[in-house]
MARGUMI-597893 format. One record per residue (C-alpha): x, y, z; residue number from 0. Coordinates in Angstrom, 3 decimals, decimal comma. Layout:
! MARGUMI-597893
@east:X	north:Y	up:Z	n:NUM;
...
***
This chain:
! MARGUMI-597893
@east:30,774	north:-32,363	up:-21,878	n:0;
@east:29,085	north:-35,289	up:-20,455	n:1;
@east:29,187	north:-39,286	up:-21,461	n:2;
@east:27,971	north:-42,050	up:-19,936	n:3;
@east:27,228	north:-45,541	up:-19,800	n:4;
@east:25,418	north:-48,130	up:-20,336	n:5;
@east:22,682	north:-45,998	up:-22,948	n:6;
@east:19,307	north:-46,019	up:-20,824	n:7;
@east:16,361	north:-47,125	up:-22,396	n:8;
@east:12,863	north:-47,089	up:-21,109	n:9;
@east:9,772	north:-48,793	up:-22,801	n:10;
@east:5,999	north:-47,089	up:-22,689	n:11;
@east:7,682	north:-44,078	up:-21,231	n:12;
@east:5,365	north:-41,289	up:-20,528	n:13;
@east:6,168	north:-37,985	up:-21,771	n:14;
@east:3,901	north:-35,800	up:-19,771	n:15;
@east:6,909	north:-34,625	up:-17,646	n:16;
@east:8,927	north:-33,816	up:-21,001	n:17;
@east:6,451	north:-31,642	up:-22,599	n:18;
@east:5,631	north:-27,877	up:-21,492	n:19;
@east:1,865	north:-28,881	up:-22,034	n:20;
@east:2,182	north:-31,336	up:-19,869	n:21;
@east:0,368	north:-33,643	up:-22,838	n:22;
@east:-0,528	north:-37,354	up:-21,957	n:23;
@east:1,489	north:-39,111	up:-24,219	n:24;
@east:3,788	north:-42,073	up:-24,124	n:25;
@east:7,125	north:-43,057	up:-25,933	n:26;
@east:7,068	north:-46,562	up:-27,521	n:27;
@east:11,111	north:-46,498	up:-26,657	n:28;
@east:12,720	north:-43,521	up:-25,041	n:29;
@east:16,720	north:-43,157	up:-25,168	n:30;
@east:18,037	north:-40,538	up:-22,643	n:31;
@east:21,112	north:-39,176	up:-24,520	n:32;
@east:23,714	north:-38,010	up:-21,828	n:33;
@east:26,488	north:-38,265	up:-24,209	n:34;
@east:27,950	north:-38,892	up:-27,462	n:35;
@east:28,257	north:-42,470	up:-26,826	n:36;
@east:24,627	north:-42,604	up:-26,268	n:37;
@east:23,597	north:-41,345	up:-30,021	n:38;
@east:26,617	north:-43,684	up:-31,219	n:39;
@east:24,912	north:-46,639	up:-29,142	n:40;
@east:21,475	north:-45,727	up:-30,586	n:41;
@east:22,626	north:-45,186	up:-34,399	n:42;
@east:24,726	north:-48,781	up:-33,951	n:43;
@east:21,918	north:-50,668	up:-32,433	n:44;
@east:20,036	north:-53,664	up:-34,616	n:45;
@east:16,710	north:-52,434	up:-33,921	n:46;
@east:16,921	north:-48,625	up:-32,604	n:47;
@east:19,558	north:-47,590	up:-34,974	n:48;
@east:16,494	north:-48,550	up:-38,187	n:49;
@east:13,761	north:-46,975	up:-36,682	n:50;
@east:12,662	north:-42,986	up:-37,173	n:51;
@east:14,500	north:-40,755	up:-34,441	n:52;
@east:12,295	north:-38,231	up:-32,469	n:53;
@east:14,627	north:-35,626	up:-30,736	n:54;
@east:13,400	north:-34,221	up:-27,648	n:55;
@east:14,738	north:-31,302	up:-25,635	n:56;
@east:12,663	north:-29,569	up:-22,900	n:57;
@east:9,436	north:-30,051	up:-25,088	n:58;
@east:8,541	north:-26,495	up:-25,186	n:59;
@east:7,964	north:-26,282	up:-28,981	n:60;
@east:6,230	north:-29,277	up:-29,437	n:61;
@east:2,414	north:-30,257	up:-29,107	n:62;
@east:2,096	north:-34,171	up:-28,964	n:63;
@east:-0,882	north:-35,311	up:-30,537	n:64;
@east:-0,793	north:-39,168	up:-29,435	n:65;
@east:1,961	north:-41,618	up:-28,557	n:66;
@east:5,474	north:-41,568	up:-30,457	n:67;
@east:5,854	north:-44,657	up:-32,396	n:68;
@east:9,816	north:-42,964	up:-33,202	n:69;
@east:12,573	north:-43,537	up:-30,998	n:70;
@east:12,584	north:-40,251	up:-28,786	n:71;
@east:15,757	north:-39,309	up:-28,279	n:72;
@east:15,782	north:-37,390	up:-24,815	n:73;
@east:18,840	north:-34,907	up:-24,429	n:74;
@east:20,093	north:-34,405	up:-21,142	n:75;
@east:23,586	north:-33,857	up:-21,791	n:76;
@east:24,841	north:-31,268	up:-18,774	n:77;
@east:27,664	north:-29,689	up:-18,283	n:78;
@east:28,531	north:-26,098	up:-18,533	n:79;
@east:31,883	north:-24,628	up:-18,520	n:80;
@east:34,180	north:-21,438	up:-19,678	n:81;
@east:36,324	north:-22,599	up:-22,440	n:82;
@east:38,590	north:-19,514	up:-23,040	n:83;
@east:37,953	north:-15,797	up:-21,445	n:84;
@east:39,768	north:-13,674	up:-23,457	n:85;
@east:40,142	north:-9,461	up:-23,292	n:86;
@east:37,180	north:-8,969	up:-25,864	n:87;
@east:34,787	north:-12,652	up:-25,397	n:88;
@east:34,451	north:-15,479	up:-23,225	n:89;
@east:33,534	north:-19,016	up:-25,013	n:90;
@east:31,396	north:-20,807	up:-22,467	n:91;
@east:30,269	north:-24,719	up:-23,476	n:92;
@east:26,858	north:-26,137	up:-22,581	n:93;
@east:25,492	north:-29,739	up:-22,758	n:94;
@east:22,914	north:-29,680	up:-24,630	n:95;
@east:20,671	north:-30,744	up:-22,186	n:96;
@east:20,796	north:-27,958	up:-20,262	n:97;
@east:17,961	north:-25,511	up:-19,286	n:98;
@east:18,198	north:-22,539	up:-21,429	n:99;
@east:17,390	north:-20,298	up:-18,689	n:100;
@east:19,456	north:-21,928	up:-15,854	n:101;
@east:22,451	north:-21,451	up:-18,371	n:102;
@east:21,418	north:-17,822	up:-18,462	n:103;
@east:21,158	north:-17,343	up:-14,602	n:104;
@east:24,438	north:-19,187	up:-14,572	n:105;
@east:26,402	north:-16,857	up:-17,152	n:106;
@east:25,167	north:-13,915	up:-15,006	n:107;
@east:26,351	north:-14,884	up:-12,064	n:108;
@east:29,760	north:-15,618	up:-13,511	n:109;
@east:29,715	north:-12,052	up:-14,584	n:110;
@east:29,136	north:-13,007	up:-17,735	n:111;
@east:27,111	north:-10,657	up:-19,544	n:112;
@east:25,465	north:-10,906	up:-22,749	n:113;
@east:22,444	north:-13,249	up:-22,679	n:114;
@east:20,462	north:-11,736	up:-20,327	n:115;
@east:17,738	north:-10,310	up:-22,196	n:116;
@east:16,712	north:-13,718	up:-23,594	n:117;
@east:16,214	north:-15,245	up:-20,360	n:118;
@east:13,367	north:-16,899	up:-19,084	n:119;
@east:12,782	north:-18,379	up:-22,464	n:120;
@east:12,057	north:-22,431	up:-22,314	n:121;
@east:14,080	north:-25,018	up:-23,903	n:122;
@east:17,212	north:-26,059	up:-23,663	n:123;
@east:20,833	north:-25,008	up:-24,839	n:124;
@east:20,897	north:-27,964	up:-27,816	n:125;
@east:17,800	north:-26,580	up:-29,302	n:126;
@east:18,667	north:-22,853	up:-28,877	n:127;
@east:20,912	north:-22,869	up:-32,428	n:128;
@east:17,689	north:-24,241	up:-34,135	n:129;
@east:15,409	north:-21,693	up:-32,241	n:130;
@east:17,903	north:-19,120	up:-32,358	n:131;
@east:16,499	north:-17,647	up:-29,391	n:132;
@east:15,981	north:-14,018	up:-28,748	n:133;
@east:14,487	north:-10,785	up:-27,075	n:134;
@east:14,646	north:-7,554	up:-26,358	n:135;
@east:17,331	north:-6,796	up:-29,397	n:136;
@east:19,744	north:-9,806	up:-28,800	n:137;
@east:19,615	north:-12,661	up:-30,760	n:138;
@east:21,206	north:-16,020	up:-29,878	n:139;
@east:23,166	north:-15,451	up:-33,765	n:140;
@east:24,938	north:-12,388	up:-32,417	n:141;
@east:26,487	north:-14,519	up:-29,293	n:142;
@east:26,934	north:-18,139	up:-30,744	n:143;
@east:30,416	north:-19,502	up:-32,164	n:144;
@east:29,945	north:-22,922	up:-33,096	n:145;
@east:28,088	north:-26,140	up:-31,849	n:146;
@east:29,458	north:-30,127	up:-31,777	n:147;
@east:27,189	north:-32,402	up:-34,011	n:148;
@east:26,389	north:-35,809	up:-35,151	n:149;
@east:25,229	north:-36,504	up:-38,948	n:150;
@east:22,673	north:-39,116	up:-38,442	n:151;
@east:23,532	north:-39,861	up:-42,281	n:152;
@east:26,741	north:-40,717	up:-41,605	n:153;
@east:26,620	north:-41,313	up:-37,508	n:154;
@east:30,082	north:-39,038	up:-37,488	n:155;
@east:30,689	north:-35,822	up:-35,060	n:156;
@east:31,597	north:-32,712	up:-37,110	n:157;
@east:32,322	north:-29,274	up:-35,151	n:158;
@east:29,770	north:-26,937	up:-36,951	n:159;
@east:30,040	north:-22,732	up:-37,313	n:160;
@east:26,729	north:-22,078	up:-38,878	n:161;
@east:27,385	north:-18,344	up:-38,492	n:162;
@east:30,366	north:-18,937	up:-41,013	n:163;
@east:27,938	north:-19,046	up:-43,526	n:164;
@east:25,657	north:-15,782	up:-44,441	n:165;
@east:22,258	north:-16,265	up:-43,072	n:166;
@east:23,289	north:-19,142	up:-41,929	n:167;
@east:21,195	north:-18,283	up:-38,493	n:168;
@east:18,649	north:-16,085	up:-39,031	n:169;
@east:16,178	north:-15,028	up:-36,606	n:170;
@east:13,859	north:-17,574	up:-35,782	n:171;
@east:15,327	north:-19,545	up:-38,582	n:172;
@east:18,333	north:-21,597	up:-38,801	n:173;
@east:20,453	north:-23,949	up:-41,137	n:174;
@east:20,320	north:-26,504	up:-38,454	n:175;
@east:16,880	north:-26,922	up:-39,122	n:176;
@east:16,878	north:-27,198	up:-42,522	n:177;
@east:15,555	north:-30,483	up:-43,925	n:178;
@east:18,584	north:-30,596	up:-46,406	n:179;
@east:21,076	north:-31,418	up:-42,921	n:180;
@east:21,046	north:-34,495	up:-41,342	n:181;
@east:22,765	north:-32,734	up:-38,550	n:182;
@east:20,999	north:-32,723	up:-34,813	n:183;
@east:22,319	north:-30,117	up:-32,227	n:184;
@east:24,632	north:-31,801	up:-29,524	n:185;
@east:26,350	north:-32,826	up:-27,715	n:186;
@east:27,418	north:-29,210	up:-26,477	n:187;
@east:26,559	north:-26,210	up:-28,173	n:188;
@east:28,956	north:-23,284	up:-27,758	n:189;
***
């Protein structure tokens, strides 16, 4: 999925447009993450790499109580494509910054059913495995194939399939979210 160069870094960036409550707050430093190379650049950066990180997707599951001192990684990885179209299933890849509802709408426009029940849920594709989005009997865990992730502790990319472990993604719970892991969901959720 998307990658860019060079990394876009903003100082004293307003966060009001990046949270659904429209709370007035600023990020001391905001990095627009548009691909894996941006994350690698942040981790390798002499100052930014050592700072705490705050990952921000669509801003629908946060309440800001003031300015954010941690480096805000604003996930904006774009892209959507059909990876595999088989007789029983179609694998679609989305960038982590893609809006959930827009991705569901796009899937329906492609003639791909299965995600229409949890339409209109706010957030991004990258947050969906963490949130385990679901509505009206359809849960992401039943449609989720894998994700590409970056382990911050090693600055290494990997392919993760949480569904392979029992209870890895349960309703509104995810092994990706648990503190034991340093994995974040980007650049592409599948």
